[in-house]
C-alpha positions in Angstrom: 22.8 17.8 -19.8 20.9 15.8 -22.5 21.7 12.6 -20.6 20.2 14.0 -17.4 17.0 15.1 -19.2 16.7 11.6 -20.7 17.1 9.9 -17.4 14.6 12.3 -15.7 12.0 11.5 -18.4 12.7 7.8 -18.1 12.2 7.9 -14.3 9.0 9.9 -14.7 7.7 7.4 -17.1 8.5 4.6 -14.8 6.7 6.3 -11.9 3.6 6.8 -14.0 3.7 3.2 -15.2 3.9 2.0 -11.6 1.1 4.2 -10.5 -1.8 2.2 -9.0 -4.2 4.2 -11.2 -2.5 2.7 -14.3 -2.9 -0.9 -13.4 -4.3 -2.7 -16.4 -7.9 -4.0 -16.0 -8.7 -1.6 -13.2 -11.2 1.3 -13.6 -10.0 4.5 -11.8 -13.4 5.2 -10.4 -13.8 1.7 -9.1 -10.4 1.8 -7.5 -11.2 5.1 -5.8 -14.4 3.5 -4.4 -12.3 0.5 -3.2 -9.8 2.8 -1.4 -12.7 4.7 0.2 -13.9 1.4 1.8 -10.4 0.7 3.1 -10.1 4.2 4.5 -12.9 3.7 7.0 -10.6 1.6 9.1 -7.1 2.0 7.6 -7.2 5.8 6.9 -7.1 7.5 3.5 -3.4 6.9 3.1 -3.2 3.6 5.1 -2.5 5.1 8.5 -5.0 3.4 10.9 -7.7 5.5 12.4 -7.8 3.5 15.7 -5.4 1.2 17.5 -7.5 -1.9 16.7 -6.8 -1.5 13.0 -3.4 -2.0 11.4 -1.5 0.7 9.6 -0.9 -0.6 6.1 0.9 2.4 4.6 4.4 1.6 3.5 4.0 -2.2 3.8 5.7 -4.2 1.0 3.5 -4.7 -2.1 4.0 -8.5 -2.0 2.9 -8.7 1.6 -0.3 -6.7 0.9 -1.1 -8.8 -2.2 -0.7 -12.0 -0.2 -2.7 -10.8 2.8 -5.6 -9.3 0.7 -5.7 -12.4 -1.5 -5.8 -14.7 1.6 -8.7 -12.6 3.0 -10.6 -12.8 -0.3 -10.1 -16.6 -0.5 -10.9 -17.2 3.2 -7.4 -18.5 4.0 -6.9 -15.6 6.5 -9.7 -15.3 9.0 -11.2 -11.9 9.8 -14.9 -11.4 9.4 -14.5 -7.7 8.4 -11.7 -8.2 5.9 -13.2 -11.4 4.5 -16.3 -9.5 3.6 -14.5 -6.4 2.4 -12.2 -8.4 0.0 -15.0 -10.5 -1.5 -15.4 -9.5 -5.1 -12.0 -7.9 -5.5 -10.1 -8.9 -8.7 -6.4 -9.7 -8.7 -5.8 -6.5 -10.6 -7.7 -4.4 -8.0 -5.7 -6.1 -5.2 -2.4 -5.4 -7.0 -3.4 -1.7 -7.6 -4.4 -1.3 -3.9 -1.1 -2.9 -2.7 0.9 -0.6 -4.9 -1.0 2.4 -3.6 -0.6 1.6 0.1 3.0 0.6 -0.4 3.8 4.0 -1.9 2.3 5.9 1.1 4.5 7.3 3.9 4.3 5.3 7.1 4.9 6.3 10.7 6.1 2.7 11.2 9.1 3.1 8.9 12.3 1.6 10.1 15.2 4.0 10.4 18.6 2.3 10.4 21.6 4.4 11.5 24.9 4.0 9.5 26.3 1.8 12.3 23.4 -0.6 11.8 21.5 0.3 15.0 17.7 0.7 14.8 16.2 4.0 16.0 12.7 4.7 17.3 9.9 5.7 15.0 7.7 8.7 15.7 5.4 6.6 17.9 8.3 5.9 20.2 8.7 2.2 19.4 12.2 0.9 18.8 12.4 -1.3 15.7 
């Protein structure tokens, strides 16, 4: 019993430490403002508001960091994203990537025990 409680506390601490709101060098209010800007196109939890914008919820943290950094540095070309990412710090990008990675996504892959891919809620087979 004591071992289970210790493990539960350890896991809780790990979750809190990995929270995007606990990223060193990032002000919580600034991060909330950054997320609000993202929400205009990508939705509050990263699920796109229109088909012309990508859903970023559930994407791998590393992918999101690379993409946002490339937009910020002009190595990935999109006028809206280049402008939005200008001024973001590495810590803010990391915190946003963690936040969006942790969100549930309608694009999640479902793999059956036999290894077959099943359709997601939008009807696309993955």
